[in-house]
C-alpha positions, 0 to 999 in steps of 0.5 A: 499500500502507498500512503497519502500524506496529505497533512504531513505528519508522515513528512515530519515523522520521517524527517523529508522536508529539506532545503532545496535550490530552485532556480536559485532560490531556497525553497523547502520541499520534500526529499524524495525516499521511499520506507518498507514498513512490514505488516505489524509497522516496523521500518525495514529498510529507507532510501534516502535521497534518491532518484527515481529511475532504479528505486523500484527495481531496489525496493522489489530486490530487497522484497525478493530476498527477505 
């Protein structure tokens, strides 16, 4: 399942709100991250500062070897 964080609570909890540069101006944004949480709600793995390309494969690799 994927979570929608419309109120920003998860962003704060996982510390993914970061200062970024956009067109030379400093803004706050969300650091692209992925978190693997098991059925019991335990964080099993995290990927921070990721690129969209290849990340899904990295997550699937961890899932397939677990």
